[in-house]
C-alpha positions in Angstrom: 37.9 10.4 15.8 35.8 12.1 13.2 32.0 12.5 13.3 29.9 10.6 10.9 30.1 12.4 7.4 27.1 13.3 5.3 27.8 10.4 2.9 25.1 8.1 1.8 25.0 5.3 -0.7 22.5 6.1 -3.4 19.0 5.0 -2.7 17.5 3.9 -6.1 14.3 1.9 -5.5 12.9 -1.0 -7.4 11.4 -0.3 -10.8 12.6 -0.8 -14.3 9.7 -0.3 -16.7 11.9 -0.7 -19.8 15.6 -1.3 -20.4 16.1 2.5 -19.7 19.7 1.9 -20.9 20.7 5.5 -21.2 19.7 6.7 -17.8 22.0 5.9 -14.9 20.8 5.5 -11.4 21.8 8.3 -9.0 25.4 8.2 -7.8 26.4 7.6 -4.2 26.5 11.3 -3.4 23.2 12.0 -5.1 21.2 11.2 -2.1 22.6 14.1 -0.1 19.8 16.3 -1.3 17.2 13.9 0.0 18.0 13.8 3.7 20.5 14.7 6.3 21.8 12.7 9.3 19.6 13.2 12.3 20.0 13.2 16.0 17.3 10.7 17.1 14.9 11.9 19.6 13.8 9.8 22.6 11.5 6.9 21.4 7.8 7.6 21.5 5.5 5.6 23.7 5.2 2.0 22.5 1.5 2.4 22.6 1.2 2.7 18.8 -2.0 3.0 16.7 -2.7 0.1 14.4 -3.0 1.2 10.8 -5.6 0.0 9.0 10.4 -9.4 -23.6 9.5 -6.2 -24.9 6.5 -5.1 -23.1 5.9 -5.1 -19.3 3.7 -7.9 -18.1 1.1 -7.7 -15.3 0.3 -11.0 -13.6 -2.7 -9.9 -11.6 -6.0 -8.3 -12.6 -6.2 -4.6 -12.0 -7.6 -3.9 -8.6 -11.1 -2.2 -8.3 -11.4 1.0 -6.4 -13.2 -0.7 -3.5 -11.9 -4.1 -2.3 -12.1 -6.2 0.9 -8.6 -6.2 2.2 -7.6 -9.4 3.9 -4.8 -9.3 6.4 -1.6 -11.1 5.3 0.3 -10.3 8.4 0.2 -8.1 11.6 3.4 -6.4 12.5 3.3 -5.1 16.1 -0.4 -4.5 15.5 -0.1 -2.9 12.1 -1.6 -4.7 9.2 -0.1 -5.8 5.9 -2.9 -6.7 3.5 -3.1 -9.2 0.6 -3.6 -6.2 -1.6 -0.3 -4.7 -0.3 1.5 -7.9 -1.3 -0.2 -8.1 -4.7 0.7 -4.5 -5.6 4.4 -5.0 -4.5 4.6 -8.3 -6.3 3.3 -6.7 -9.6 6.1 -4.1 -9.1 8.7 -6.8 -8.6 7.6 -8.8 -11.7 7.9 -5.9 -14.1 9.7 -7.0 -17.3 9.5 -10.7 -16.4 10.2 -12.7 -19.6 7.5 -15.3 -18.7 4.6 -15.6 -16.4 5.5 -17.6 -13.2 3.3 -20.6 -12.6 0.9 -20.9 -9.6 3.5 -22.6 -7.4 6.1 -19.9 -8.1 3.6 -17.1 -7.5 2.8 -18.6 -4.0 6.5 -18.8 -3.2 7.2 -15.2 -4.5 4.2 -13.8 -2.6 5.7 -15.2 0.6 9.0 -13.6 -0.1 7.4 -10.2 -0.9 5.3 -10.4 2.3 8.5 -11.0 4.3 10.2 -8.0 2.6 7.1 -5.9 3.5 7.3 -7.0 7.1 11.0 -5.9 7.3 10.0 -2.5 5.8 7.2 -2.2 8.3 9.6 -2.8 11.2 12.1 -0.3 9.9 9.4 2.4 9.4 8.0 1.7 12.9 11.4 2.1 14.4 12.0 5.4 12.5 8.6 6.6 13.7 9.6 5.8 17.3 12.6 8.1 17.0 10.8 10.7 14.8 13.3 9.9 12.0 10.7 9.5 9.2 11.5 11.5 6.1 9.0 14.0 4.8 6.9 13.9 1.7 9.2 16.3 -0.1 12.1 13.9 0.1 9.9 11.0 -1.1 8.5 13.0 -3.9 12.0 14.1 -5.1 13.1 10.5 -5.2 9.9 9.5 -7.0 10.5 12.3 -9.6 14.1 11.0 -10.1 12.9 7.5 -10.7 10.4 8.9 -13.3 13.2 10.5 -15.2 15.4 7.4 -14.9 12.6 5.2 -16.3 11.6 6.7 -19.6 12.2 10.4 -18.9 8.6 10.9 -18.0 6.9 13.2 -15.5 5.8 11.9 -12.1 2.2 12.1 -13.2 2.8 9.9 -16.2 5.0 7.6 -14.1 2.1 7.1 -11.7 -0.2 6.2 -14.5 2.4 3.7 -15.8 2.5 2.1 -12.4 -1.3 1.8 -12.3 -1.3 0.1 -15.7 1.2 -2.4 -14.4 -1.1 -3.4 -11.6 0.7 -1.5 -8.9 0.4 2.1 -7.7 2.2 5.3 -7.0 1.5 4.8 -3.3 3.1 1.3 -3.3 6.4 2.7 -4.7 6.4 5.8 -2.5 5.9 3.6 0.6 8.9 1.6 -0.3 10.9 4.8 -0.9 9.8 6.2 2.4 10.8 3.1 4.4 14.2 2.9 2.8 15.0 6.6 3.2 13.7 6.7 6.8 15.7 3.6 7.7 18.9 5.0 6.2 18.3 8.3 8.1 17.7 6.5 11.4 20.8 4.2 11.1 23.0 7.2 10.3 21.6 9.1 13.2 21.7 6.2 15.7 25.3 5.4 14.7 26.4 8.7 16.1 25.1 7.7 19.5 26.5 4.1 19.4 30.1 5.2 18.8 30.2 4.0 15.2 33.2 5.9 14.1 36.4 5.8 12.0 39.8 7.2 13.2 42.2 9.1 11.0 44.8 6.3 11.7 42.4 3.7 10.2 42.0 5.8 7.1 45.8 6.3 6.7 46.4 2.6 7.2 44.0 1.8 4.4 45.7 4.3 2.1 49.1 2.9 2.9 47.8 -0.6 2.0 46.4 0.7 -1.3 49.8 2.3 -2.2 51.5 -1.0 -1.4 48.9 -2.9 -3.5 49.3 -0.5 -6.5 49.0 -2.5 -9.7 47.1 -5.4 -8.2 43.8 -6.4 -9.6 40.6 -5.4 -7.8 37.0 -6.3 -8.6 33.6 -4.7 -8.3 30.8 -7.1 -7.7 27.1 -6.7 -7.0 25.6 -9.2 -4.5 22.4 -10.8 -3.4 22.6 -12.3 0.1 20.0 -14.2 2.1 20.6 -15.6 5.5 19.3 -19.0 6.5 19.1 -21.4 9.4 18.4 -25.1 9.6 14.6 -24.5 9.4 14.8 -22.2 6.4 17.9 -23.4 4.5 16.0 -25.3 1.8 13.6 -22.5 1.2 16.3 -19.9 0.9 18.3 -22.1 -1.5 15.2 -22.6 -3.6 14.6 -18.8 -3.7 18.2 -18.0 -4.7 18.2 -20.7 -7.4 15.0 -19.3 -8.9 16.4 -15.7 -8.8 19.5 -16.8 -10.6 17.5 -18.6 -13.3 15.5 -15.4 -13.9 18.6 -13.3 -14.1 20.2 -15.7 -16.5 17.1 -15.2 -18.6 17.7 -11.5 -18.7 16.1 -10.1 -15.5 17.9 -7.2 -13.9 20.3 -8.2 -11.1 19.9 -4.8 -9.5 16.1 -5.1 -9.3 16.3 -8.5 -7.5 19.0 -7.2 -5.2 16.9 -4.2 -4.1 13.9 -6.5 -3.6 15.3 -9.6 -2.1 18.9 -9.1 -0.7 19.4 -8.8 3.0 22.8 -7.1 2.6 23.3 -3.5 3.4 24.1 -3.0 -0.3 20.5 -3.8 -1.3 19.5 -0.1 -1.7 22.3 0.4 -4.2 21.4 -2.6 -6.3 23.8 -4.9 -4.5 26.9 -2.8 -5.5 29.8 -3.8 -3.2 32.3 -1.3 -4.7 35.9 -2.2 -5.7 37.6 -4.9 -3.6 40.9 -6.8 -3.7 40.7 -10.6 -4.1 41.7 -11.0 -0.5 38.6 -9.0 0.6 36.2 -11.2 -1.3 34.6 -14.4 0.1 36.9 -17.3 -0.3 34.2 -19.3 -2.0 34.4 -17.1 -5.1 38.2 -17.0 -5.4 38.4 -20.0 -7.7 35.7 -18.6 -10.0 37.0 -15.1 -10.6 39.8 -15.9 -13.2 37.2 -17.4 -15.5 34.6 -14.6 -15.1 33.9 -11.9 -17.7 32.2 -8.6 -17.0 28.5 -9.3 -16.5 28.9 -12.9 -15.5 26.9 -14.3 -12.6 28.2 -16.9 -10.1 26.3 -20.0 -9.2 24.4 -19.9 -5.8 27.2 -20.0 -3.2 27.0 -21.0 0.4 28.6 -18.2 2.4 28.6 -18.1 6.2 25.0 -18.4 7.6 23.3 -18.0 4.2 23.5 -18.0 0.4 25.2 -15.6 -2.0 25.0 -14.7 -5.7 27.5 -12.3 -7.3 27.7 -10.5 -10.6 31.0 -9.1 -11.8 30.5 -5.4 -12.8 34.1 -4.2 -13.2 37.7 -5.0 -12.7 40.7 -2.7 -12.7 44.2 -2.3 -11.2 44.6 -0.6 -7.8 45.4 3.1 -8.5 45.6 2.3 -12.2 43.7 4.1 -14.9 40.0 3.5 -14.3 38.2 2.3 -17.5 34.9 3.2 -15.9 35.9 6.8 -15.9 36.4 6.9 -19.7 34.4 9.8 -21.1 31.8 8.6 -23.6 30.2 10.6 -26.3 27.0 9.2 -28.0 24.3 10.0 -30.4 20.9 8.4 -30.1 18.3 7.7 -32.7 14.8 7.2 -31.3 11.8 5.8 -33.3 8.4 6.2 -31.6 6.1 3.2 -31.1 2.3 3.5 -31.6 0.2 4.1 -28.4 -0.3 0.8 -26.5 1.8 -1.3 -29.0 1.3 -5.0 -29.4 4.2 -7.4 -29.1 4.1 -7.9 -32.9 4.4 -4.2 -33.5 7.3 -3.9 -31.1 9.1 -6.9 -32.7 8.5 -5.5 -36.2 9.9 -2.1 -35.3 13.0 -3.6 -33.6 13.6 -5.6 -36.8 13.1 -2.5 -39.1 15.5 -0.4 -37.0 18.1 -3.1 -37.0 17.9 -3.6 -40.7 18.0 0.2 -41.4 21.0 0.7 -39.2 23.0 -2.2 -40.8 22.3 -0.8 -44.3 23.4 2.8 -43.4 26.9 4.0 -44.0 29.0 6.1 -41.6 28.8 6.6 -37.9 27.6 9.5 -35.8 27.5 11.8 -38.8 24.8 9.6 -40.3 22.5 9.6 -37.2 20.1 12.3 -38.6 19.9 10.4 -41.9 19.0 7.2 -40.1 16.4 9.0 -38.0 14.8 10.5 -41.1 14.5 7.0 -42.8 12.8 5.7 -39.6 10.6 8.8 -39.1 12.3 9.2 -35.8 14.6 11.8 -34.1 18.3 12.0 -33.4 19.9 13.7 -30.4 23.3 14.0 -28.7 23.8 12.4 -25.3 25.9 14.7 -23.1 29.4 13.4 -22.6 29.7 11.5 -19.3 31.9 8.8 -17.7 31.2 5.2 -18.6 30.5 4.5 -14.9 27.3 6.6 -15.1 25.6 4.5 -17.7 23.3 1.7 -16.8 24.6 -1.8 -16.0 22.9 -3.1 -19.1 24.6 -0.6 -21.5 28.0 -0.2 -19.8 29.6 -3.5 -21.0 28.4 -2.9 -24.5 29.9 0.7 -24.6 33.2 -0.6 -23.3 33.5 -2.9 -26.3 32.1 -0.8 -29.1 34.3 0.7 -31.7 34.1 4.4 -32.5 31.2 4.9 -35.0 29.6 1.5 -34.2 25.9 1.3 -33.4 24.3 -0.7 -30.6 21.6 -3.2 -31.2 18.1 -1.6 -31.0 16.4 -1.6 -27.6 13.0 -0.6 -26.1 13.0 2.7 -24.3 9.7 4.0 -22.8 7.3 4.1 -25.8 10.0 4.0 -28.5 12.8 1.9 -30.0 16.3 3.4 -29.8 19.9 2.8 -30.8 23.0 4.6 -29.7 26.1 5.3 -31.8 29.5 5.7 -30.1 31.0 9.0 -31.2 34.0 9.2 -28.9 35.9 7.7 -26.0 38.5 9.6 -24.0 40.4 7.2 -21.8 41.4 8.3 -18.3 44.9 8.9 -17.0 46.5 6.8 -14.3 44.8 7.1 -11.0 45.9 9.6 -8.4 46.7 8.9 -4.8 43.5 7.9 -3.0 41.4 10.6 -1.5 41.5 10.7 2.4 37.8 11.8 2.5 36.7 9.1 0.0 38.5 6.3 1.9 37.1 7.6 5.2 33.6 7.6 3.7 34.0 4.1 2.3 35.1 2.6 5.6 32.3 4.4 7.4 29.8 3.0 4.9 30.9 -0.5 5.5 30.8 0.0 9.3 27.3 1.5 9.0 26.2 -1.6 7.0 27.2 -3.9 9.7 25.6 -1.7 12.3 22.3 -1.7 10.3 22.3 -5.5 10.1 22.7 -5.9 13.9 20.2 -3.2 14.6 17.6 -4.9 12.3 18.2 -8.3 13.9 17.5 -6.7 17.3 14.2 -5.2 16.1 13.1 -8.5 14.5 13.9 -10.4 17.7 11.6 -8.1 19.8 8.8 -7.8 17.2 5.4 -9.4 17.5 4.5 -10.8 14.1 1.2 -12.6 13.4 1.1 -14.4 10.0 -2.4 -14.8 8.6 
């Protein structure tokens, strides 16, 4: 039996301030520099101290410096305030196309409160075993998010959060809870005999070789469990989430905020699976689905499920997501604090200018000059590393073709496809990679059971 590897699914945290199309979230191995597996120490005494569509839309008034904080819930004696819920809800509603009505806000506040309760329980458990990550790990992840959302500094990013009605502290608390929980689960798994044998890995490789040429699918998921008392409420939530995503909201954002699956931290990404590995309820839908399509709300086991198709490819075949993409980008700045009319006007101007221009990548500088903007070259990278929003578009664009204009930080941008180098047929699967994938699945199941045990023993007082 092998010991648990240092392999951690990426831990991107909720926040998309703009489309941020050109900045991919960290890959699965990227979190290795954030934390290492731990050996949990004996739990501390249970005698804990009680602790006190172009522009982002903020749905609550900005909070004053001093405010009476009303308790929304007590979790084992620790308080979650109404202000905590409001700040997190503002974060969750970034980029909403339309303002939720009062009934929807009440419903969403309840869901956000429940998510905060889960995070509080996870962080308390990590504190009990001295598994809480340090400020340096949290700050590194915060800085990465700043780069992934407009290529700004952490200081500017913190200011953006404040303008959205949230705060740097709100996002960092979410980062801290997620990183600490992942660290705790990985450490505890070593003491609960969560392991993978070499024979299991070889058996999986043998099956993949036998399945060579069969189609496999990569889905993102949002899953919420239910029981007879909560079934209607959960169905209503999932239906509303799907409506918002059909209207253009980010699937990954909702997955990180609302999904109960172990894939939530990775935006719901389930990785590549054969048809036989997917829930039977989706088998009849897959032949009709295109990349980017979202399923209806599906009843699955003791809960409800929504899936989004991200990719499909043959087992051990050439992986289209590994095609090397070369791009040029033309960026036109917006005025400071632009109005919706100014944004729409610039989007229209950029679109018209690009359509009238002749040539492909060689004409990027000329287009930029006409728009009083700048042109730069995006370093060549695999298609898989681009954002979910841009990836399907790049897969279909012809060489020399331009994308539609999009909002990026305080600018409007286009990208021009300069080159696409298709990958060769896939090699025999890596033993270490297959081992890590099996372990990740096993850790996900362990984490779900662990959290249920914590919830069962918790004392939660709703206010």
